[in-house]
C-alpha positions as CSV (number, residue, x, y, z in Angstrom):
1,M,0.8,-15.8,27.9
2,S,2.1,-12.5,29.1
3,G,-0.9,-10.2,27.3
4,H,-4.1,-12.9,27.8
5,N,-7.4,-11.7,29.3
6,T,-9.7,-12.8,30.8
7,S,-12.6,-10.2,30.2
8,E,-14.6,-8.3,28.0
9,P,-12.8,-7.0,24.9
10,A,-11.1,-3.1,25.2
11,F,-12.9,-1.7,22.1
12,S,-16.9,-3.2,21.3
13,R,-16.7,-3.1,17.9
14,P,-13.1,-4.3,15.9
15,L,-10.8,-1.7,14.5
16,H,-9.2,-2.1,11.6
17,V,-6.2,-2.3,9.8
18,G,-6.7,-0.3,6.3
19,A,-11.3,1.2,7.2
20,P,-12.2,3.2,4.0
21,N,-11.9,6.7,4.6
22,V,-15.7,8.4,2.9
23,P,-15.2,11.7,4.8
24,S,-17.8,13.3,3.1
25,R,-20.6,11.3,2.5
26,A,-22.9,14.1,1.6
27,R,-21.0,14.8,-1.5
28,F,-20.2,11.9,-2.7
29,L,-24.1,10.9,-2.7
30,E,-24.0,14.3,-4.6
31,L,-22.6,13.1,-7.1
32,V,-24.0,10.5,-7.2
33,D,-26.7,11.6,-7.8
34,Q,-25.4,13.8,-10.9
35,V,-24.1,9.7,-12.3
36,L,-28.7,8.8,-12.6
37,D,-29.0,11.9,-13.4
38,A,-26.6,12.0,-16.7
39,N,-28.3,8.0,-17.2
40,W,-23.8,7.5,-17.8
41,L,-22.1,4.9,-15.7
42,T,-19.0,3.6,-17.0
43,N,-17.3,3.4,-20.9
44,D,-15.7,7.3,-20.6
45,G,-17.6,9.6,-18.5
46,P,-17.6,12.5,-17.1
47,L,-16.4,12.5,-13.2
48,V,-13.7,9.3,-15.0
49,R,-12.0,12.2,-16.9
50,E,-13.1,15.3,-14.0
51,L,-11.0,13.1,-12.2
52,E,-7.6,11.7,-14.1
53,T,-7.6,15.6,-14.5
54,S,-7.6,16.5,-10.6
55,I,-5.8,13.7,-9.9
56,A,-2.9,14.4,-12.5
57,A,-2.4,17.5,-11.6
58,H,-3.1,17.5,-7.7
59,L,0.5,14.9,-9.2
60,G,2.2,17.5,-11.1
61,L,1.9,15.0,-14.4
62,R,0.7,15.0,-17.3
63,H,-1.2,12.0,-18.0
64,C,-3.8,9.6,-15.5
65,V,-5.0,6.4,-17.0
66,L,-7.5,5.5,-14.5
67,V,-9.0,2.0,-14.0
68,C,-10.8,-0.9,-12.4
69,N,-8.5,-1.7,-10.5
70,G,-4.6,-1.6,-9.6
71,T,-3.9,-5.7,-10.6
72,V,-5.3,-5.1,-13.5
73,A,-2.9,-1.1,-13.6
74,L,0.3,-3.8,-13.5
75,E,-0.7,-5.9,-15.9
76,I,-1.6,-3.5,-18.3
77,A,0.9,-1.0,-17.6
78,A,3.3,-3.8,-18.6
79,R,2.2,-5.4,-22.0
80,C,1.5,-1.5,-23.1
81,L,5.2,-1.8,-21.8
82,G,6.3,-4.8,-23.7
83,L,7.5,-6.4,-20.7
84,Q,8.3,-9.8,-20.8
85,G,11.0,-12.8,-20.0
86,E,12.3,-12.0,-16.5
87,V,11.0,-8.6,-13.9
88,I,13.1,-7.7,-10.8
89,I,11.0,-7.1,-7.9
90,P,10.6,-7.1,-4.0
91,S,9.3,-9.4,-3.0
92,L,8.4,-7.9,0.7
93,T,5.7,-6.4,-1.1
94,F,1.5,-7.9,-1.6
95,V,0.7,-11.2,-4.3
96,A,-0.9,-8.7,-6.7
97,T,2.5,-6.8,-7.5
98,A,4.0,-10.8,-8.3
99,G,0.6,-11.8,-9.8
100,A,-0.6,-9.1,-12.5
101,L,3.7,-10.4,-14.0
102,E,2.7,-14.2,-13.6
103,W,-0.8,-14.0,-15.2
104,L,1.1,-12.2,-18.2
105,G,3.8,-15.1,-18.5
106,I,6.7,-12.7,-17.2
107,K,9.2,-13.7,-14.7
108,P,9.1,-12.6,-11.3
109,V,12.5,-12.5,-9.5
110,F,12.4,-11.0,-6.1
111,C,14.9,-9.2,-4.3
112,D,16.2,-8.9,-1.2
113,V,14.9,-5.3,0.2
114,D,16.9,-2.7,2.6
115,P,16.5,-3.5,6.2
116,R,15.9,0.8,6.6
117,T,13.3,1.6,4.5
118,Y,12.4,-2.3,3.8
119,C,11.6,-1.1,-0.3
120,I,14.0,-2.5,-2.8
121,D,17.6,-2.9,-2.5
122,P,19.5,-1.6,-5.5
123,A,22.8,-3.0,-3.9
124,E,21.0,-6.5,-4.2
125,I,19.7,-5.7,-7.9
126,E,22.8,-6.0,-10.1
127,R,23.9,-10.1,-9.0
128,L,19.8,-10.4,-10.7
129,V,20.1,-8.9,-13.6
130,T,20.2,-11.2,-16.6
131,P,20.3,-11.7,-20.0
132,K,16.6,-12.3,-19.9
133,T,16.0,-9.4,-17.8
134,T,13.3,-6.8,-19.2
135,A,12.4,-4.2,-16.0
136,I,13.0,-3.2,-12.3
137,L,9.9,-3.2,-11.0
138,G,10.0,-1.0,-7.7
139,V,7.1,-0.8,-4.9
140,H,7.2,2.2,-2.3
141,L,6.3,0.6,1.3
142,F,3.9,1.7,3.2
143,G,3.9,4.7,1.0
144,R,8.3,5.6,1.7
145,P,9.8,6.2,-1.8
146,C,12.2,3.5,-3.3
147,D,16.0,4.6,-4.8
148,A,14.2,6.0,-7.5
149,D,18.1,7.9,-8.4
150,A,19.9,4.3,-7.5
151,L,17.5,2.6,-9.6
152,T,17.0,4.3,-12.6
153,R,21.3,4.2,-12.4
154,I,21.0,0.4,-12.4
155,A,18.2,0.7,-16.0
156,E,19.6,2.7,-17.5
157,R,23.1,0.7,-17.2
158,H,21.6,-2.6,-17.6
159,G,18.6,-0.9,-20.7
160,L,16.2,-1.8,-18.5
161,T,12.8,-0.7,-18.3
162,L,11.8,0.9,-15.1
163,L,8.2,1.4,-13.2
164,F,7.1,1.8,-9.6
165,D,3.9,0.0,-7.7
166,A,2.8,3.4,-6.2
167,A,-0.2,1.4,-4.5
168,H,1.2,2.9,-0.3
169,A,2.3,6.2,-1.7
170,F,-0.8,8.4,-3.0
171,G,-0.2,11.6,-1.9
172,C,3.5,11.0,-1.3
173,S,7.0,12.8,-2.4
174,A,10.3,11.7,-2.8
175,G,12.9,14.2,-2.6
176,G,10.6,16.9,-3.3
177,R,8.2,15.7,-6.6
178,M,5.2,13.6,-5.9
179,I,5.2,10.3,-6.3
180,G,3.2,9.4,-9.1
181,G,6.3,10.5,-12.4
182,L,8.8,8.1,-11.6
183,G,9.6,6.1,-14.0
184,A,8.8,5.4,-17.7
185,C,5.1,5.4,-15.7
186,E,3.1,4.4,-11.9
187,V,0.6,2.2,-11.0
188,F,-1.2,3.5,-7.9
189,S,-4.4,1.1,-6.7
190,F,-7.8,3.4,-5.3
191,H,-8.6,0.3,-3.6
192,A,-11.2,0.4,-0.1
193,T,-8.3,-0.3,2.0
194,K,-6.3,3.1,0.5
195,F,-5.3,6.3,2.1
196,F,-7.1,7.9,-1.0
197,N,-10.3,5.3,-2.7
198,T,-12.4,5.2,-5.5
199,I,-14.0,1.6,-3.6
200,E,-12.3,0.0,-6.5
201,G,-10.4,1.1,-8.8
202,G,-7.0,1.5,-10.3
203,A,-4.6,4.3,-12.7
204,V,-0.9,4.4,-14.9
205,T,0.5,7.5,-14.2
206,T,3.0,9.3,-16.8
207,N,4.6,11.9,-18.6
208,D,4.7,9.3,-21.8
209,P,2.2,10.6,-24.4
210,D,1.9,7.4,-26.8
211,L,2.7,5.5,-23.6
212,A,-0.3,7.2,-22.1
213,H,-2.3,6.2,-25.1
214,R,-1.3,3.2,-25.0
215,V,-3.2,2.3,-22.2
216,R,-6.1,4.5,-22.8
217,L,-6.5,1.7,-25.6
218,A,-5.3,-1.2,-23.5
219,R,-8.0,-0.5,-21.4
220,N,-11.1,-0.6,-23.7
221,F,-11.1,-3.0,-25.8
222,G,-8.2,-2.0,-28.2
223,F,-10.8,0.6,-29.3
224,E,-10.5,3.9,-30.9
225,N,-12.1,6.5,-32.4
226,G,-15.1,3.4,-32.5
227,S,-12.3,0.9,-34.4
228,V,-9.9,-1.8,-33.3
229,R,-6.3,-1.0,-33.5
230,A,-4.9,-2.5,-30.8
231,L,-5.3,-5.7,-28.4
232,G,-7.5,-4.5,-25.2
233,I,-9.3,-6.0,-22.1
234,N,-11.6,-4.0,-20.8
235,G,-10.1,-2.2,-17.4
236,K,-11.9,0.8,-17.2
237,M,-13.7,2.7,-14.5
238,N,-17.0,3.4,-13.9
239,E,-18.7,7.1,-12.8
240,V,-19.9,6.2,-9.4
241,C,-15.9,5.0,-8.2
242,A,-14.9,7.5,-9.6
243,A,-17.8,10.2,-7.5
244,M,-16.3,8.3,-4.8
245,G,-12.9,9.7,-5.5
246,L,-13.6,12.6,-6.3
247,S,-15.3,13.7,-3.4
248,N,-11.9,11.5,-1.2
249,L,-9.6,14.0,-3.5
250,E,-11.6,16.8,-2.4
251,A,-11.4,15.9,1.1
252,L,-7.9,14.5,1.4
253,Q,-6.2,16.8,3.4
254,T,-8.3,15.7,6.0
255,V,-7.1,12.2,6.1
256,V,-3.9,13.4,5.9
257,E,-4.4,15.1,9.3
258,C,-5.9,12.7,10.9
259,N,-3.3,10.0,9.9
260,R,-0.8,12.4,11.4
261,R,-2.0,12.6,14.7
262,N,-2.7,9.1,14.9
263,Y,1.1,8.8,14.3
264,G,2.3,10.9,16.9
265,I,-0.1,9.7,19.3
266,Y,1.7,5.8,17.6
267,R,4.8,7.4,18.5
268,E,5.2,9.4,21.8
269,G,3.5,6.2,22.9
270,F,6.1,3.4,21.4
271,S,8.9,6.5,21.8
272,D,9.7,4.6,25.5
273,L,9.1,1.3,24.9
274,P,11.6,-1.5,24.6
275,G,10.8,-3.7,21.5
276,I,9.0,-1.9,19.3
277,R,10.7,-0.1,16.9
278,L,8.4,1.9,15.5
279,M,8.7,3.3,11.0
280,E,9.9,6.5,10.8
281,Y,9.8,8.9,7.7
282,D,11.0,11.9,6.5
283,D,8.5,14.5,7.7
284,S,10.2,17.4,5.3
285,E,8.8,14.8,2.6
286,K,4.6,14.7,1.7
287,N,3.0,11.4,3.2
288,N,0.2,10.8,3.5
289,Y,0.9,8.7,7.4
290,Q,-1.5,5.3,6.6
291,Y,0.5,2.8,7.9
292,V,1.8,2.9,11.3
293,V,4.5,0.1,10.6
294,A,6.2,-1.2,14.2
295,E,9.4,-4.3,14.7
296,V,8.1,-6.2,16.8
297,L,12.1,-6.9,18.3
298,P,12.7,-9.7,21.0
299,E,13.5,-7.7,23.5
300,F,9.8,-7.1,23.9
301,G,9.0,-9.8,25.2
302,Q,6.5,-11.6,22.8
303,T,7.0,-11.9,19.1
304,R,4.7,-10.1,16.6
305,D,2.6,-12.9,16.3
306,Q,1.4,-13.8,19.9
307,L,1.5,-9.5,20.1
308,V,-1.3,-10.0,16.9
309,E,-3.0,-12.4,18.8
310,S,-3.3,-10.3,21.8
311,L,-4.4,-7.6,20.3
312,H,-7.4,-9.6,17.9
313,R,-8.5,-10.3,21.8
314,D,-9.2,-7.2,22.6
315,N,-10.9,-5.7,19.4
316,V,-8.2,-4.4,18.0
317,L,-7.4,-5.5,14.2
318,A,-3.0,-5.6,14.2
319,R,-1.9,-6.9,10.8
320,S,1.0,-8.6,9.9
321,Y,2.6,-7.0,6.5
322,F,3.6,-9.2,5.0
323,A,3.6,-12.9,5.6
324,P,6.0,-14.4,4.4
325,G,6.7,-12.1,1.4
326,C,5.7,-13.1,-2.6
327,H,7.8,-16.2,-3.0
328,A,7.0,-18.2,0.1
329,V,2.8,-18.4,-1.5
330,E,1.4,-20.2,-4.7
331,P,2.8,-20.5,-7.3
332,F,6.0,-19.5,-6.4
333,C,6.7,-21.6,-4.1
334,S,6.9,-24.4,-5.8
335,D,8.5,-23.4,-8.8
336,P,12.5,-25.3,-8.0
337,A,13.9,-22.4,-9.4
338,C,12.4,-19.5,-7.3
339,N,14.8,-20.4,-3.5
340,P,15.8,-16.8,-3.5
341,E,18.0,-16.2,-0.2
342,L,16.4,-13.2,1.3
343,P,17.2,-12.6,4.8
344,H,16.1,-9.2,5.1
345,T,13.0,-10.5,3.8
346,L,12.6,-13.0,5.8
347,G,13.6,-11.4,8.8
348,L,11.2,-9.0,8.3
349,C,8.3,-11.5,8.0
350,E,8.3,-12.3,10.9
351,R,8.4,-9.0,12.3
352,L,6.6,-6.4,10.8
353,V,3.3,-4.9,12.5
354,T,0.8,-2.9,11.0
355,F,-1.7,-1.1,13.3
356,P,-5.2,0.4,12.0
357,T,-5.3,4.0,11.8
358,G,-7.7,7.0,9.8
359,T,-11.2,8.2,9.9
360,R,-13.0,5.8,11.8
361,V,-9.5,4.9,14.3
362,S,-9.9,8.3,16.9
363,A,-7.7,9.8,19.0
364,E,-8.4,8.3,22.1
365,D,-9.0,4.9,20.3
366,V,-4.8,5.2,19.5
367,L,-3.8,6.3,23.3
368,K,-6.7,3.3,24.1
369,I,-4.1,0.9,21.6
370,T,-0.6,1.5,22.7
371,A,-2.0,1.2,26.8
372,L,-3.0,-2.4,25.2
373,V,0.7,-2.8,23.3
374,R,2.6,-1.8,26.9
375,A,1.0,-4.0,28.8
376,A,1.9,-6.9,26.8
377,G,5.2,-5.8,26.5
378,P,8.8,-6.2,28.9
379,E,7.4,-3.9,31.8
380,H,4.7,-5.4,31.8
381,S,6.3,-9.4,32.2
382,R,8.7,-7.9,34.7
383,S,6.1,-6.3,36.8
384,D,3.4,-9.0,37.0
385,G,4.1,-12.9,36.4
386,D,1.7,-14.0,36.6
387,G,0.4,-12.9,33.1
388,D,-2.9,-11.2,34.4
389,H,-2.9,-7.9,33.3
390,E,-6.0,-7.2,34.4
391,A,-4.5,-4.2,36.3
392,S,-3.2,-2.6,33.7
393,R,-6.0,-2.7,31.3
394,P,-7.5,0.3,29.3
395,K,-11.1,0.2,30.1
396,A,-13.2,0.9,27.2
397,R,-16.7,2.6,27.6
398,A,-19.5,1.1,25.8
399,R,-19.7,2.0,21.6
């Protein structure tokens, strides 16, 4: 197969998609010392409250409620909004978007995406609305925003709640406005693989004070002033996670600059390569550049899966985001009522590949990765029919 190599991998260490960004270990450990000195490890501690205030200010909104992870944030948001029946979501998303709803007994109704933006297609939503529909859940995929204006018009026309899964979109903007204040609320994941991480964590952000109050009750067993006022669970963030969040928030621009640099090198390296269509960012908006995503097209000469397999042999752990779509995994694929026709989603699930970036990936690393992709592609296929691309492979130094 074109792209096969028989020598040692080009990289002596694996390069991962979503490797944690920890720009200031010293600052994190300083904050952890504060936590230990104060002997306040959880239960709405001072660092959690400071991080909530800082995130709300950073995003230009009124309320940020931190929780233990993004999935719980989705579940709490859905419950506090009173969602039930059916909720329309894209299938091209991480399974937690659908799983959080199913866990609450809410039926996710899968919608196709716009093939240009990869986000839920407003034109496809209308035909999915039924008397059981209570909400639309948009997903800002790979940091690129949904068409929030179009979704808002549809939601208002049908009397539906609109909320957003913004797990990929911290630090991004839409129409010059920071993502976080759209719809009734937005939900973030601050998992270790995300652009901004708190090791594990998530948040519900909103400009609605009543909703923020309900979310705060729900994340802490329903307690308020020592008494249980509502049904709740244990969804609190601890102080060590908040310490990681504060240290990372202070160094956020460093991560953005690193990601932007890497993205630019990928863009230049793939600019004239047939069959690799790199996802473009709108440079007039704020972007975190955390996702270097491309479609592998037929003219590349290999399938997406063949390219991923080839790169893995060189310790470049590129990933096929997301394959398959949520509608094609359990428990949804076993539901006789869940058999949607999603041609754009199905095609993208076969073509999309995500490349390593972040603070642990250097400019030199990216140059080598783009050389490996070029060596596996059509230029190599035309010049070397025996499949041995050893002469064109980049030589890696020991690390």
